[in-house]
C-alpha positions as CSV (number, residue, x, y, z in Angstrom):
1,M,0.0,0.0,0.0
2,T,1.7,3.2,-1.2
3,N,0.8,6.7,0.0
4,D,0.3,7.8,-3.6
5,A,-2.6,5.4,-4.1
6,L,-4.4,5.3,-0.8
7,T,-8.1,4.6,-0.9
8,M,-10.6,4.6,2.0
9,M,-10.5,0.8,2.0
10,D,-6.7,1.0,2.5
11,V,-7.3,3.4,5.4
12,E,-9.7,1.0,7.1
13,T,-7.4,-2.0,6.5
14,Y,-4.4,-0.1,7.9
15,L,-6.3,1.1,11.0
16,A,-7.7,-2.3,11.7
17,Q,-4.2,-3.6,12.1
18,R,-3.7,-1.0,14.9
19,I,-6.7,-1.9,17.0
20,P,-5.6,-3.2,20.4
21,H,-7.6,-5.9,22.2
22,A,-9.7,-4.6,25.1
23,Q,-8.0,-6.9,27.6
24,D,-4.6,-5.5,26.6
25,I,-5.7,-1.9,27.5
26,S,-4.3,-0.6,30.8
27,F,-4.2,3.1,31.5
28,S,-0.6,4.1,32.0
29,E,0.9,7.3,30.9
30,E,3.7,5.3,29.3
31,D,1.3,3.3,27.1
32,F,-0.8,6.2,25.9
33,L,0.4,9.7,26.3
34,V,4.2,9.1,25.7
35,R,3.6,7.2,22.5
36,T,1.0,9.8,21.3
37,R,3.3,12.7,22.1
38,I,6.1,11.0,20.1
39,L,3.8,10.7,17.1
40,A,2.7,14.3,17.4
41,E,6.3,15.4,17.6
42,V,7.0,13.8,14.2
43,L,4.2,16.1,12.8
44,G,5.5,19.2,14.6
45,N,3.2,19.1,17.7
46,P,0.0,20.4,16.1
47,Q,-1.8,20.2,19.5
48,E,0.4,23.1,20.6
49,K,-0.6,25.3,17.7
50,C,-4.4,25.5,18.2
51,K,-7.0,26.8,20.7
52,V,-8.5,23.6,22.3
53,V,-11.8,22.9,23.9
54,H,-11.4,19.5,25.6
55,I,-14.4,17.5,26.8
56,A,-14.4,14.5,29.3
57,G,-17.1,12.8,31.2
58,T,-19.2,9.6,31.2
59,S,-22.3,10.9,29.4
60,G,-23.0,13.7,27.0
61,K,-19.5,14.3,25.8
62,G,-20.3,14.0,22.1
63,S,-23.5,16.1,22.2
64,T,-21.8,18.8,24.2
65,A,-18.8,18.9,21.9
66,F,-21.1,19.0,18.8
67,M,-23.1,22.0,20.2
68,I,-19.9,23.9,21.2
69,A,-18.6,23.5,17.7
70,T,-21.9,24.5,16.2
71,L,-22.1,27.7,18.2
72,L,-18.5,28.6,17.3
73,T,-19.1,28.0,13.6
74,A,-22.3,30.0,13.7
75,S,-20.3,32.8,15.3
76,G,-18.0,32.9,12.3
77,K,-15.1,31.0,13.9
78,K,-13.8,28.0,12.0
79,A,-14.2,25.0,14.3
80,G,-12.8,21.5,14.0
81,L,-14.6,18.8,15.9
82,F,-13.2,15.4,16.8
83,T,-15.6,12.8,18.3
84,S,-15.7,9.0,18.6
85,P,-16.8,6.4,17.8
86,H,-18.1,7.0,14.2
87,L,-21.3,5.5,13.0
88,I,-20.5,4.7,9.4
89,S,-17.4,6.4,8.1
90,V,-14.2,7.2,9.9
91,R,-14.3,10.7,8.3
92,E,-17.2,11.5,10.7
93,R,-14.6,12.0,13.4
94,F,-13.1,15.0,11.6
95,M,-15.7,17.7,11.1
96,I,-15.0,21.2,10.1
97,D,-17.8,23.8,10.4
98,G,-20.3,20.9,10.5
99,E,-19.0,19.1,7.5
100,M,-16.7,16.1,6.9
101,I,-13.5,17.1,5.0
102,S,-13.5,15.8,1.5
103,E,-12.3,12.2,0.9
104,E,-9.4,13.6,-1.2
105,K,-8.1,15.8,1.6
106,F,-8.7,13.1,4.2
107,L,-6.6,10.6,2.2
108,Q,-3.8,13.3,1.8
109,Y,-3.7,13.9,5.5
110,F,-3.9,10.2,6.3
111,A,-0.9,9.5,4.1
112,E,1.1,12.0,6.2
113,I,0.0,10.4,9.5
114,K,0.7,6.9,8.2
115,C,4.2,8.0,7.2
116,A,4.8,9.4,10.7
117,A,3.4,6.3,12.4
118,E,5.6,4.0,10.3
119,S,8.7,6.0,11.2
120,L,8.1,4.7,14.8
121,R,7.7,1.1,14.0
122,D,11.2,0.1,15.2
123,T,11.4,2.5,18.1
124,E,11.3,1.6,21.8
125,R,7.6,2.7,22.2
126,G,6.6,1.1,19.0
127,M,3.7,1.8,16.7
128,P,0.8,4.0,17.9
129,S,-2.7,2.5,18.2
130,Y,-5.9,3.2,16.2
131,F,-7.1,5.9,18.5
132,E,-3.7,7.5,19.0
133,I,-3.3,7.8,15.2
134,L,-6.7,9.3,14.7
135,T,-6.2,11.7,17.7
136,V,-3.0,13.1,16.3
137,L,-4.5,13.1,12.8
138,A,-7.3,15.3,14.2
139,Y,-5.0,17.9,15.6
140,H,-2.9,17.8,12.4
141,I,-6.0,18.3,10.1
142,F,-7.5,21.1,12.1
143,V,-4.2,23.0,12.2
144,E,-3.5,22.5,8.5
145,E,-7.0,23.6,7.7
146,D,-6.6,26.8,9.8
147,C,-9.3,26.0,12.3
148,Y,-9.6,28.8,14.9
149,Y,-10.8,26.3,17.5
150,T,-10.3,22.6,17.9
151,V,-13.0,20.8,19.9
152,M,-11.8,17.4,21.2
153,E,-13.9,14.7,22.8
154,T,-11.9,12.3,24.9
155,G,-12.1,8.5,24.3
156,I,-11.9,6.6,27.6
157,G,-11.1,8.5,30.7
158,G,-9.0,11.7,30.3
159,R,-5.8,11.8,32.3
160,C,-4.0,9.3,30.0
161,D,-6.3,9.6,27.0
162,A,-4.5,10.3,23.8
163,T,-6.3,13.6,23.3
164,N,-4.7,14.9,26.6
165,I,-1.4,15.8,24.8
166,A,-3.0,19.2,24.5
167,Q,-1.9,21.0,27.7
168,R,-1.8,24.7,26.8
169,S,-2.8,27.1,29.6
170,D,-5.5,28.6,27.4
171,K,-7.3,25.3,27.0
172,I,-11.0,25.2,27.9
173,V,-12.0,22.1,29.8
174,V,-15.6,20.7,29.9
175,I,-16.6,18.0,32.4
176,T,-20.0,16.3,31.6
177,P,-21.8,14.0,34.0
178,I,-19.6,11.4,35.5
179,G,-20.8,7.9,36.3
180,F,-19.8,4.2,36.1
181,D,-18.4,2.9,32.8
182,H,-15.1,1.3,31.8
183,T,-14.6,0.5,35.5
184,K,-12.0,-2.2,34.8
185,I,-9.8,0.6,33.2
186,L,-10.8,3.7,35.1
187,G,-11.5,2.3,38.6
188,E,-14.4,0.7,40.5
189,T,-15.3,3.8,42.6
190,L,-16.7,7.2,41.5
191,D,-13.8,9.2,43.0
192,L,-11.2,7.1,41.0
193,I,-13.3,7.6,37.8
194,A,-13.7,11.3,38.4
195,A,-9.9,11.6,39.0
196,E,-9.3,10.1,35.6
197,K,-11.8,12.5,33.9
198,A,-10.4,15.5,35.8
199,G,-6.9,14.6,34.6
200,I,-7.5,16.8,31.4
201,I,-7.3,19.9,33.6
202,H,-4.0,21.7,33.4
203,E,-2.5,24.8,34.8
204,N,-4.6,27.9,34.4
205,N,-7.3,26.3,32.3
206,L,-10.9,27.4,32.4
207,V,-13.2,24.5,33.6
208,F,-16.9,24.1,33.0
209,M,-18.7,21.3,34.8
210,A,-22.2,19.8,34.6
211,P,-24.2,19.0,37.7
212,Q,-22.5,16.0,39.4
213,N,-22.8,13.5,42.2
214,A,-21.1,15.2,45.2
215,I,-18.1,12.8,45.2
216,A,-17.3,13.5,41.5
217,R,-17.9,17.2,42.0
218,D,-15.5,17.4,44.9
219,V,-12.8,15.5,43.0
220,V,-13.0,17.8,39.9
221,R,-13.2,20.9,42.1
222,G,-10.0,19.8,44.0
223,K,-8.2,19.2,40.7
224,A,-9.2,22.6,39.4
225,L,-8.0,24.3,42.6
226,S,-4.6,22.6,42.5
227,A,-4.1,23.6,38.9
228,N,-5.2,27.3,39.5
229,A,-8.0,26.6,37.0
230,G,-11.1,28.7,37.1
231,L,-14.2,26.6,37.6
232,T,-17.8,27.3,36.5
233,L,-20.3,24.8,37.9
234,L,-23.7,24.4,36.3
235,R,-26.5,24.1,38.9
236,K,-29.2,21.5,38.3
237,N,-32.0,23.7,39.7
238,D,-31.2,26.4,37.2
239,I,-32.8,24.3,34.5
240,T,-36.7,24.3,34.7
241,K,-39.8,23.9,32.6
242,I,-38.4,21.3,30.2
243,D,-40.6,20.5,27.2
244,L,-39.9,17.7,24.8
245,T,-41.4,17.2,21.4
246,E,-40.3,15.1,18.4
247,K,-38.9,18.4,16.9
248,G,-36.6,19.2,19.8
249,T,-36.3,20.4,23.4
250,Q,-37.2,23.7,25.1
251,F,-36.4,24.8,28.6
252,I,-35.9,27.8,30.9
253,W,-32.5,28.5,32.1
254,K,-32.1,30.8,35.2
255,R,-28.8,32.5,34.8
256,K,-27.2,35.9,35.6
257,G,-30.4,36.9,37.3
258,K,-32.6,36.3,34.3
259,M,-34.9,33.6,32.9
260,E,-33.7,32.6,29.5
261,K,-35.7,30.5,27.1
262,I,-33.6,28.0,25.1
263,K,-34.8,25.9,22.2
264,I,-32.7,23.2,20.4
265,N,-33.2,20.5,17.8
266,Q,-31.6,17.8,20.0
267,I,-34.1,15.7,22.0
268,G,-33.7,14.7,25.6
269,L,-33.8,15.8,29.2
270,C,-30.1,15.4,29.5
271,Q,-29.6,17.7,26.5
272,T,-30.6,20.7,28.6
273,Y,-27.4,20.4,30.6
274,N,-25.3,19.7,27.6
275,T,-26.7,22.7,25.9
276,A,-26.1,25.0,28.9
277,L,-22.5,23.8,29.1
278,A,-22.0,24.5,25.4
279,I,-23.5,28.0,25.7
280,D,-21.3,28.8,28.8
281,V,-18.2,27.7,26.9
282,A,-19.1,29.7,23.8
283,E,-19.9,32.8,25.8
284,A,-16.6,32.5,27.7
285,L,-14.7,32.2,24.4
286,S,-16.5,35.1,22.9
287,H,-15.5,37.3,25.8
288,R,-11.9,36.1,26.0
289,D,-11.3,36.1,22.2
290,Q,-13.5,39.1,21.5
291,F,-16.0,38.0,18.9
292,V,-19.8,38.4,18.8
293,L,-21.7,35.2,19.8
294,C,-24.3,34.0,17.3
295,D,-28.1,33.8,18.0
296,K,-27.9,30.7,20.2
297,N,-31.4,29.3,19.6
298,K,-31.1,29.8,15.8
299,A,-27.7,28.0,15.7
300,L,-28.8,25.1,17.9
301,S,-32.1,24.6,16.0
302,K,-30.5,23.6,12.7
303,E,-28.7,20.3,13.2
304,I,-28.7,17.3,15.5
305,F,-25.9,15.0,16.6
306,P,-26.8,11.6,15.0
307,G,-27.5,8.6,17.1
308,R,-28.7,10.5,20.2
309,F,-32.5,10.2,20.5
310,D,-32.3,10.5,16.8
311,I,-35.9,10.0,15.3
312,R,-36.3,8.6,11.9
313,K,-39.7,8.1,10.3
314,R,-40.4,5.0,8.2
315,E,-44.0,4.9,6.9
316,E,-46.2,4.4,10.0
317,K,-43.2,3.6,12.3
318,T,-41.1,6.0,14.4
319,I,-37.6,4.6,14.8
320,I,-35.6,6.1,17.7
321,L,-31.8,5.6,17.5
322,D,-29.9,6.2,20.8
323,G,-26.5,4.8,21.5
324,A,-26.9,4.7,25.3
325,H,-24.4,2.1,26.5
326,N,-24.2,2.4,30.2
327,P,-26.8,2.7,33.1
328,Q,-26.3,6.5,33.3
329,K,-27.1,7.1,29.7
330,M,-29.9,4.5,29.7
331,T,-31.6,6.2,32.6
332,A,-31.5,9.5,30.7
333,L,-32.9,7.8,27.6
334,V,-35.8,6.1,29.4
335,E,-36.7,9.3,31.3
336,S,-36.8,11.2,28.0
337,F,-38.9,8.5,26.3
338,M,-41.4,8.5,29.1
339,K,-41.8,12.3,29.1
340,L,-42.1,12.4,25.3
341,Y,-44.4,9.4,25.0
342,P,-46.1,9.1,28.5
343,H,-48.7,6.6,27.4
344,E,-46.8,4.4,24.9
345,K,-44.5,1.5,24.9
346,C,-42.0,0.5,22.2
347,T,-40.3,-2.5,20.6
348,V,-36.7,-2.4,21.6
349,I,-33.8,-3.7,19.5
350,F,-31.0,-4.2,21.9
351,A,-27.3,-5.2,21.7
352,A,-24.3,-4.3,23.8
353,K,-20.5,-4.6,23.8
354,E,-18.7,-7.0,26.1
355,K,-18.0,-5.9,29.7
356,K,-20.9,-3.4,29.6
357,D,-23.5,-3.6,32.4
358,Y,-26.2,-5.1,30.1
359,G,-28.2,-6.4,33.0
360,A,-28.8,-2.9,34.4
361,M,-29.6,-1.5,31.0
362,L,-32.2,-4.2,30.3
363,T,-33.7,-3.6,33.7
364,L,-34.0,0.1,33.1
365,L,-35.7,-0.5,29.7
366,A,-38.4,-2.6,31.2
367,P,-40.9,0.2,31.9
368,I,-41.0,1.5,28.3
369,T,-41.1,-1.8,26.4
370,D,-43.4,-4.8,26.1
371,Q,-41.3,-6.4,23.4
372,M,-37.6,-7.0,23.2
373,I,-35.6,-8.0,20.2
374,I,-32.1,-9.2,21.1
375,T,-29.4,-9.0,18.5
376,Q,-25.6,-8.7,18.0
377,F,-23.3,-6.8,15.8
378,G,-20.1,-8.9,15.8
379,N,-16.7,-7.4,16.4
380,S,-15.9,-3.7,17.0
381,E,-13.9,-2.4,14.1
382,Q,-12.8,0.8,15.9
383,D,-10.7,2.1,18.8
384,Y,-10.1,-1.3,20.5
385,Q,-11.0,-4.9,19.7
386,S,-14.1,-6.3,21.4
387,S,-17.2,-8.1,20.5
388,S,-20.9,-7.6,21.1
389,I,-22.4,-9.9,23.7
390,N,-23.8,-13.2,22.4
391,V,-27.5,-13.2,21.9
392,E,-27.9,-16.3,24.0
393,I,-26.3,-14.5,27.0
394,L,-28.5,-11.5,26.6
395,T,-31.6,-13.6,26.1
396,K,-30.9,-15.5,29.3
397,K,-30.5,-12.3,31.3
398,A,-33.6,-10.7,29.7
399,R,-35.7,-13.7,30.7
400,K,-34.3,-13.6,34.2
401,I,-35.3,-9.9,34.5
402,G,-38.8,-10.8,33.4
403,Y,-39.1,-10.1,29.7
404,A,-41.8,-12.4,28.3
405,D,-42.0,-11.3,24.7
406,L,-38.5,-11.9,23.4
407,I,-37.4,-12.2,19.8
408,I,-33.9,-13.3,18.9
409,A,-32.2,-12.0,15.7
410,S,-28.7,-13.0,14.9
411,K,-28.2,-10.0,12.5
412,V,-29.1,-6.4,12.9
413,E,-30.9,-6.2,9.5
414,I,-33.1,-9.2,10.6
415,A,-33.8,-7.4,13.9
416,L,-35.0,-4.3,12.1
417,K,-37.2,-6.3,9.8
418,K,-38.8,-8.1,12.7
419,A,-39.3,-4.9,14.6
420,Q,-41.0,-3.3,11.6
421,K,-43.5,-6.2,11.5
422,Q,-44.6,-5.7,15.1
423,D,-47.7,-3.8,16.2
424,N,-45.9,-1.1,18.2
425,K,-45.6,2.2,16.3
426,K,-42.3,3.0,18.2
427,I,-39.1,1.2,17.6
428,L,-36.1,2.0,19.9
429,V,-32.6,0.9,18.9
430,T,-30.2,1.1,21.8
431,G,-27.4,-0.5,23.9
432,S,-24.5,0.6,21.8
433,L,-23.5,3.3,19.3
434,Y,-22.0,0.5,17.2
435,L,-25.5,-1.1,16.9
436,V,-27.0,2.3,16.0
437,G,-24.4,2.7,13.3
438,K,-25.2,-0.6,11.8
439,I,-29.0,0.2,11.8
440,I,-28.4,3.6,10.2
441,N,-26.5,1.8,7.5
442,V,-29.4,-0.6,6.9
443,L,-31.9,2.3,6.8
444,K,-29.7,4.1,4.4
445,N,-29.6,1.1,2.1
446,E,-33.4,0.7,2.3
447,V,-33.9,4.3,1.0
448,Q,-31.5,3.6,-1.8
């Protein structure tokens, strides 16, 4: 495979060779940050040449990052956005002003990062991983494309996440709600998990934090204090009068002594806090960097972040795609569904990755479904190698929880066909963003 003739298939093949196994992942600075820094150094340390907004947390990272970038773009500031995982194409991870860069440009930049990665093959640290390559590629692309801001979502954790090579004092840090996920890597207790998330805070950063459990809040506050970082904490009680419809979310935000009405296209109770965080960050940047902030409601009522209470209509069916993959996210999803459809139940298509708390997620889904379709999506082809949980294991757990109407589908396309034949008008696809991506691809092919 030569750089001159790279195709997207070549890119996928090359990246697949760099996917570590989940059981091989342990968070040590040596394994992640040092190798990522070495790769970045080969490309001239692009992370030191851009204004970075860095987001960590357990839930809401992607949506918050998306809305921050949306507000900055609408304010006339070119913004690069790096999120993960992607749903269909790896290019989704590299958005500039709301658009993927062209395939031609992406292949050009990937050839450069590939060359840099290959130069490390015989070094002491060895070759960088899938996520490390894509992280440095994001910084590289956004600098080369003259983005004024670079908005970066962490992968797992924060302290030793590859994205954390950005350590300039003018970095903006955003901490979304912290809960239990990836506990084998981040720690079994909330204070340990919070410490990993708070590890993206560096000297003199500005920090914006969502409402938290007291334990997580105190850990983040302590880290901010020790780093001389300014901290703005969003208060839960400041968000009131939340109204959900299939067209979006409205709420009242009490701030600066005034009651402000906010309207967004994104659907979900949790999106109110994500939105407030995004607005706080955009306003802080507009003051610091002296630009006029856009009309917030107008900007946030145009686009949605795919796969997060993402409603798709198919004839008489309403298909809701939500990549909730831990109990915290699933709680938010179920609460939003019950508020939006208080007298309805749905057919759920469910699959989850290995080591996820699928029992808790299935239990949380029980109040909104009278019919469960269990499926699987095979191996993860991104970030780290892991498989979806076998349908037999999920089915056994679902029966133990008390699900009576269970359907088993070995493939996602079969699961969708079976769901569309059921009486329920609502179909909810959840348990994993990887499952959501597979379903989106099936729906896309149906239209074609």
